N, CA, C and O of each residue as an XYZ file, in Angstrom:
420
protein
N      28.246    -44.952     -7.227
C      27.329    -44.065     -6.647
C      27.372    -42.814     -5.479
O      26.310    -42.397     -5.016
N      28.741    -42.227     -5.023
C      28.624    -40.944     -4.522
C      28.449    -39.959     -5.478
O      28.081    -38.814     -5.217
N      28.705    -40.381     -6.575
C      28.237    -39.100     -7.877
C      27.101    -38.919     -7.684
O      26.712    -37.780     -7.424
N      25.855    -40.438     -7.780
C      24.286    -40.443     -8.202
C      23.868    -39.155     -6.708
O      23.144    -38.184     -6.488
N      24.919    -40.027     -6.016
C      24.076    -39.281     -4.779
C      24.072    -37.800     -4.471
O      23.079    -37.142     -4.158
N      25.368    -37.344     -4.608
C      25.785    -35.441     -5.273
C      25.087    -35.429     -5.851
O      24.213    -34.701     -5.381
N      24.705    -35.984     -7.110
C      23.596    -35.072     -7.883
C      22.556    -34.934     -7.911
O      21.889    -34.121     -8.552
N      22.176    -35.935     -7.018
C      20.501    -36.073     -6.598
C      20.367    -35.198     -5.426
O      19.218    -34.774     -5.304
N      21.391    -34.702     -4.308
C      21.503    -33.794     -3.720
C      21.375    -32.459     -4.504
O      20.527    -31.641     -4.147
N      22.409    -32.149     -5.846
C      21.968    -30.626     -5.937
C      20.711    -30.521     -6.933
O      20.049    -29.488     -7.032
N      20.499    -31.468     -7.519
C      19.291    -31.221     -7.809
C      18.698    -30.665     -7.569
O      18.308    -29.694     -8.217
N      18.206    -31.151     -6.109
C      16.782    -31.624     -5.322
C      17.107    -29.811     -4.668
O      16.147    -29.060     -4.495
N      18.454    -29.382     -4.398
C      18.961    -28.306     -3.605
C      18.098    -27.365     -4.489
O      17.294    -26.642     -3.900
N      18.203    -27.284     -6.195
C      18.740    -26.309     -6.667
C      16.714    -26.203     -6.952
O      15.988    -25.241     -7.201
N      16.443    -27.575     -6.772
C      14.309    -27.153     -7.498
C      14.496    -26.674     -6.098
O      13.537    -25.901     -6.106
N      15.149    -26.502     -4.538
C      13.719    -26.324     -4.043
C      14.620    -24.542     -3.637
O      14.425    -23.594     -2.876
N      15.497    -24.891     -4.568
C      15.931    -22.420     -4.375
C      14.557    -22.405     -5.252
O      13.544    -21.852     -4.824
N      14.609    -23.073     -6.542
C      13.728    -22.272     -7.646
C      12.439    -21.884     -6.830
O      12.147    -20.731     -6.512
N      11.684    -23.052     -6.526
C      10.328    -22.709     -5.396
C      10.323    -22.007     -4.370
O       9.170    -21.860     -3.964
N      11.081    -21.496     -3.749
C      11.629    -20.300     -3.101
C      11.263    -19.162     -3.470
O      10.337    -18.402     -3.187
N      12.478    -19.154     -4.419
C      11.857    -17.409     -5.270
C      10.641    -17.379     -5.679
O      10.158    -16.260     -5.853
N       9.942    -18.371     -5.905
C       8.862    -18.186     -6.929
C       7.889    -17.798     -5.497
O       7.701    -16.591     -5.349
N       7.605    -18.218     -5.017
C       6.147    -18.427     -4.220
C       6.271    -17.297     -3.485
O       7.353    -17.117     -2.926
N       5.481    -16.561     -3.369
C       5.164    -15.068     -3.097
C       3.493    -15.095     -2.198
O       2.660    -15.894     -2.628
N       3.237    -14.485     -1.373
C       2.204    -14.409     -0.619
C       1.381    -13.236     -1.271
O       1.745    -12.080     -1.486
N       0.247    -13.806     -1.512
C      -0.272    -13.146     -2.044
C      -1.277    -12.235     -1.395
O      -1.940    -12.616     -0.431
N      -1.468    -10.292     -2.238
C      -2.419     -9.590     -0.733
C      -3.500     -9.985     -0.968
O      -3.888    -10.888     -1.709
N      -4.271     -8.959     -0.004
C      -5.575     -9.460      0.425
C      -6.174     -9.363     -0.822
O      -6.393    -10.479     -1.293
N      -6.606     -8.217     -1.706
C      -7.794     -8.883     -2.440
C      -6.585     -9.973     -4.287
O      -7.091    -10.264     -5.371
N      -5.239    -10.203     -3.901
C      -4.303    -10.694     -5.340
C      -3.491     -9.672     -5.822
O      -2.262     -9.741     -5.830
N      -4.396     -8.352     -6.379
C      -4.128     -7.638     -7.452
C      -4.157     -6.461     -6.838
O      -4.175     -5.470     -7.568
N      -4.173     -6.237     -5.157
C      -3.986     -4.735     -5.750
C      -2.185     -3.928     -5.550
O      -1.260     -4.403     -4.891
N      -2.178     -2.848     -6.222
C      -0.648     -2.806     -5.561
C       0.267     -2.256     -4.503
O      -0.361     -1.756     -3.569
N       1.742     -2.201     -4.372
C       1.730     -1.573     -2.708
C       1.125      0.177     -2.886
O       0.482      0.799     -2.040
N       1.519      0.608     -4.077
C       1.486      2.278     -3.549
C       0.065      2.721     -4.945
O       0.177      2.904     -6.157
N      -1.098      2.750     -4.061
C      -1.936      3.482     -5.257
C      -1.411      4.699     -6.443
O      -0.714      5.702     -6.283
N      -2.130      4.080     -7.782
C      -1.535      5.579     -8.639
C      -3.429      5.981     -8.295
O      -4.226      5.423     -7.542
N      -3.573      7.007     -9.102
C      -4.920      8.108     -9.082
C      -5.755      7.614    -10.136
O      -6.803      8.235    -10.315
N      -5.438      6.305    -11.112
C      -6.644      5.405    -11.472
C      -7.029      3.665    -10.846
O      -7.731      2.825    -11.410
N      -6.082      3.503     -9.141
C      -6.744      2.650     -8.831
C      -6.269      2.606     -7.297
O      -5.164      2.991     -6.915
N      -7.129      2.155     -6.601
C      -7.760      2.250     -5.302
C      -8.068      1.106     -4.357
O      -9.190      0.610     -4.450
N      -7.107      0.554     -3.336
C      -7.295     -0.201     -2.823
C      -9.014      0.310     -2.698
O      -9.570      1.406     -2.621
N      -9.572     -1.401     -2.731
C     -11.108     -1.500     -2.248
C     -11.188     -1.525     -0.270
O     -12.292     -1.160      0.135
N     -10.692     -1.708      0.279
C     -10.057     -1.355      2.085
C      -9.397     -0.203      1.958
O      -8.533      0.350      2.638
N      -9.729     -0.044      1.367
C      -8.503      2.021      1.736
C      -9.945      3.083      2.159
O     -10.870      3.618      1.548
N      -9.248      2.938      4.186
C      -7.628      3.210      4.322
C      -7.286      1.707      4.749
O      -8.030      1.121      5.536
N      -5.876      0.947      4.089
C      -5.161      0.378      4.796
C      -4.417      0.723      6.012
O      -3.680      1.686      5.801
N      -4.329      0.120      7.627
C      -3.387      0.661      8.379
C      -2.031     -0.112      8.028
O      -1.815     -1.203      7.499
N      -1.008      1.136      8.660
C       0.207      0.084      8.662
C       1.175      1.337      8.950
O       0.760      2.132      9.793
N       2.205      1.559      8.451
C       3.659      1.987      8.569
C       3.656      3.462      8.214
O       4.786      3.505      7.728
N       3.096      4.978      8.084
C       2.858      5.836      6.955
C       4.218      6.566      6.929
O       4.800      7.027      7.912
N       4.665      6.600      5.536
C       5.820      6.782      5.426
C       5.871      8.193      4.511
O       7.055      8.466      4.312
N       5.005      9.143      3.910
C       4.114      9.909      3.617
C       3.877     10.819      5.123
O       3.338     10.586      6.205
N       4.635     12.007      4.479
C       5.192     13.407      5.958
C       3.756     14.250      5.586
O       2.758     13.910      4.950
N       4.082     15.354      6.200
C       2.142     16.080      6.259
C       2.145     16.606      4.888
O       1.279     16.625      4.013
N       3.759     17.167      4.958
C       2.999     18.013      3.471
C       3.073     17.167      2.159
O       2.850     17.562      1.014
N       3.412     15.991      2.551
C       3.404     15.480      0.922
C       2.387     14.651      1.095
O       2.491     13.841      0.174
N       0.932     14.225      2.108
C      -0.079     14.180      2.269
C      -0.357     15.179      2.267
O       0.330     15.660      1.366
N      -1.260     16.352      2.896
C      -1.406     17.616      1.833
C      -1.791     17.858      0.086
O      -2.764     18.096     -0.631
N       0.124     17.545     -0.042
C       0.006     17.936     -1.466
C      -1.085     16.870     -2.252
O      -2.005     17.387     -2.886
N      -0.944     15.023     -2.192
C      -1.808     14.382     -2.879
C      -2.775     14.366     -2.543
O      -3.397     13.602     -3.282
N      -3.718     14.972     -1.430
C      -5.200     15.723     -1.412
C      -5.239     16.247     -1.975
O      -6.083     15.835     -2.771
N      -4.681     17.527     -2.431
C      -5.012     18.295     -3.045
C      -5.054     18.293     -4.334
O      -5.814     18.918     -5.075
N      -4.061     17.441     -4.634
C      -3.828     16.824     -6.636
C      -4.999     15.791     -6.347
O      -5.541     15.742     -7.452
N      -5.808     14.820     -5.404
C      -6.855     14.433     -5.814
C      -8.695     15.440     -5.783
O      -9.862     15.047     -5.813
N      -8.148     16.584     -5.722
C      -8.944     17.458     -5.655
C      -9.546     18.297     -4.259
O     -10.134     19.353     -4.491
N      -9.431     17.918     -3.033
C     -10.006     18.406     -2.337
C      -8.703     20.010     -1.512
O      -7.507     20.140     -1.252
N      -9.841     20.763     -1.436
C      -8.979     21.858     -0.616
C      -9.283     21.980      0.481
O      -9.400     21.079      1.312
N      -9.544     23.741      0.703
C      -9.044     23.425      2.290
C      -8.534     22.725      3.513
O      -8.654     22.840      4.732
N      -7.939     21.982      2.693
C      -7.097     20.484      4.078
C      -6.860     21.657      4.908
O      -6.700     22.725      4.317
N      -6.807     21.634      6.233
C      -6.765     21.508      7.349
C      -6.800     20.338      8.539
O      -7.408     19.304      8.262
N      -6.257     20.440      9.680
C      -6.501     19.681     10.981
C      -5.897     18.184     10.655
O      -6.211     17.272     11.420
N      -4.915     17.877      9.378
C      -3.910     16.881      9.007
C      -3.745     16.218     10.302
O      -3.188     16.916     11.149
N      -4.069     15.124     10.636
C      -3.303     14.539     11.199
C      -3.194     12.720     11.145
O      -4.034     12.012     10.591
N      -2.299     12.355     11.662
C      -1.902     11.025     11.616
C      -1.901     10.107     12.783
O      -1.318     10.248     13.858
N      -2.754      9.021     12.320
C      -3.332      8.651     13.602
C      -3.189      7.408     13.840
O      -2.957      6.703     12.858
N      -3.280      6.747     15.194
C      -2.539      5.102     15.462
C      -2.001      5.013     14.368
O      -0.833      5.266     14.073
N      -3.155      4.510     13.485
C      -3.199      3.028     12.525
C      -2.181      3.915     11.002
O      -2.228      3.595      9.814
N      -1.606      4.707     11.455
C      -0.988      5.080     10.522
C      -1.671      5.829      9.175
O      -1.029      6.006      8.139
N      -2.709      6.135      9.307
C      -3.394      7.157      8.439
C      -3.499      8.533      8.421
O      -3.449      9.072      9.526
N      -3.635      9.254      7.433
C      -3.445     10.475      6.905
C      -4.812     11.243      8.017
O      -4.869     10.404      8.915
N      -5.348     11.805      8.197
C      -7.090     12.256      8.325
C      -7.076     13.636      8.237
O      -6.130     13.928      8.970
N      -7.550     14.712      7.782
C      -8.945     15.728      7.362
C      -9.088     16.163      7.423
O      -7.932     16.587      7.405
N      -9.957     17.497      7.639
C     -10.903     17.941      7.306
C     -10.198     18.550      5.919
O      -9.060     18.605      5.452
N     -12.255     19.198      5.332
C     -11.287     19.596      3.631
C     -12.652     19.341      3.134
O     -13.566     18.731      3.688
N     -12.609     20.072      1.689
C     -13.634     20.291      0.943
C     -13.219     19.947     -0.256
O     -12.130     20.260     -0.737
N     -14.271     19.138     -0.905
C     -14.407     18.637     -2.077
C     -15.930     18.502     -2.939
O     -16.937     17.972     -2.467
N     -15.814     19.155     -4.391
C     -16.904     20.037     -4.628
C     -17.861     21.034     -3.982
O     -19.089     21.033     -4.064
N     -17.337     21.599     -3.544
C     -17.599     22.531     -2.953
C     -18.764     22.023     -1.057
O     -19.679     22.667     -0.545
N     -18.272     21.006     -0.703
C     -19.115     19.868      0.652
C     -17.914     19.750      0.883
O     -16.935     19.303      0.285
N     -18.253     20.508      2.440
C     -16.875     19.804      3.702
C     -16.813     18.200      3.746
O     -17.930     17.686      3.672
N     -15.583     17.174      3.865
C     -15.842     15.914      3.727
C     -14.703     15.992      5.054
O     -14.147     16.927      5.630
N     -14.673     14.213      5.231
C     -13.420     14.312      6.230
C     -12.289     12.910      5.585
O     -12.309     11.702      5.823
N     -11.480     13.658      4.803
C     -11.038     12.756      4.120
C      -9.533     11.796      5.141
O      -9.251     11.864      6.337
N      -8.698     10.767      3.696
C      -7.863     10.062      4.577
C      -7.106      9.765      3.561
O      -7.568      9.794      2.421
N      -6.049      9.491      3.767
C      -5.326      9.144      3.162
C      -4.127      7.599      3.712
O      -3.578      7.821      4.791
N      -3.869      6.615      3.249
C      -3.099      5.992      4.455
C      -1.685      5.862      3.878
O      -1.196      6.860      3.349
N      -0.883      4.559      3.940
C       0.479      4.888      3.316
C       0.441      3.794      2.277
O       1.555      3.272      2.272
N      -0.308      3.253      1.447
C      -0.457      3.023     -0.049
C      -0.339      4.457     -0.646
O       0.223      4.903     -1.646
N      -0.836      4.822      0.018
C      -1.475      6.512     -0.869
C      -3.127      6.588     -1.175
O      -3.766      7.386     -1.862
N      -3.408      5.820     -0.650
C      -4.815      5.357     -1.094
C      -5.767      6.726      0.082
O      -5.499      6.835      1.279
N      -7.048      7.772     -0.788
C      -7.286      8.541     -0.399
C      -9.465      7.933     -0.614
O     -10.277      7.376     -1.353
N      -9.259      8.690      0.795
C     -11.090      7.690      0.373
C     -12.083      9.454      1.611
O     -12.018     10.109      2.651
N     -12.228      9.414      1.359
C     -14.044     10.552      2.017
C     -14.731      9.757      2.956
O     -14.718      8.532      3.073
N     -15.144     10.344      3.406
C     -15.799      9.381      4.634
C     -17.421     10.644      5.397
O     -18.129     10.247      6.323
């Protein structure tokens, strides 16, 4: 009898462990990557959060995205880099969040 109880407990524990490993919390839209790529942008961008991009990295990413004359680059309290810039010859306010999403305002 002790063996049956032990085996049942062992099977129950292993099933619980497997469930815990496969359960993940979905992202806001279910498919948004942790870091944006040039062909993907989070539709809710800019997303507030702790930003690990340095000022130089933020400026470089903005310039790679087609922005020029990037000035007044500042990190907001929400963790979003914000700057004045030009895109297609027009002045814009550009923002880059911690995921690397870039949006113009």
